N, C-alpha and C positions, 0 to 999 in steps of 0.2 A: 237394480235390477227389473224391475216392473216398468218403468220409463225405457230401458231400453227393449223391452219385449214391445211396446206401441208402437215406437219407433222401427224396431226391425216387422211388426206387422205392415206397419204404412209404405214398407219399402216391396216386402213379399209375405204375404199374410201368412203363408202357410208355414214360412221358417219361424215368424214371431210365434204362431200358435205350437208349432213344437219345441222351441224354447222353454214356452213356459211350460209344457208338458213334461220335459227333458226336468228342469228344477223343481220339479213337485208343485208347481202354483196351480196347475192345472191340468184335473184328469181327462181321461180320451172320451168320455160320455158324451153325446150331442149336448144335453140340457147342458153341460158345464161349460160347454163351449158356446152355446147359444147365450148362456147369462155373460158369460165374460162379453162376446160381442153387443150384446144392447145396454152394459151397464159400464163399459168402461169408454170414460171421456177421452176426447183428442184419436179416435180412432177414426181413419177415413169411411168415409161412407162409402166412397166408391169400391175401398178394397172390400169391406162387409160384403156390399154385394157381389161382387168379384169370388169371393171365398165361399158365400152360403149358395152359392148357381153354380158350384162346379158340377160336374155330372157324375164324377165317382163316389159321391155320396150323397145322394137323394134324400137319406133320411136326417141329414144335418139340414137341410132346406125345412122340411117337416116341421124338422121342431122348431126353428126358428118360426115360422110363419104361425104353426101353434102358439108360441109365448106373445106374439104380434097382436093373435086375434084374440087371446086371452086377456092382452091389456085394453085393447078396443073393447071388449065386451064389460069388463071390472069398469073403463071409465064411463061407457055408459048409463051403465046401471047405477053410478054413482050419480052422474048427473042427472036422471030421471028422478031419482032418491031425493036431490036437493031441491026440486023443484015445486 
C-alpha cells in the first residue's frame, strides 16, 4: 500500500498524498506531509518541488523550508563541533 502511494505520488502528487491520508498513514498537518516528503526514498524530486510550491498552500512551502533550514543548521553545528 505504501509503495502504491509512492507510485501514485510520482504520477500525481496530490493523489498520492490524499491516498495516504485516506488510509490513515498520513495526517493533514503540513509538518506530517513535509516529513513524508523529506524522508521517503524514491519520491520524484521534481514532483516534490511541484507539490510544495503550489500557490494554494503557502504554509506547506514554509513548513518545508523550515525543515530544510533546521537540517542545514544542525549539520553546520555538528560539523563545527567536530573540528
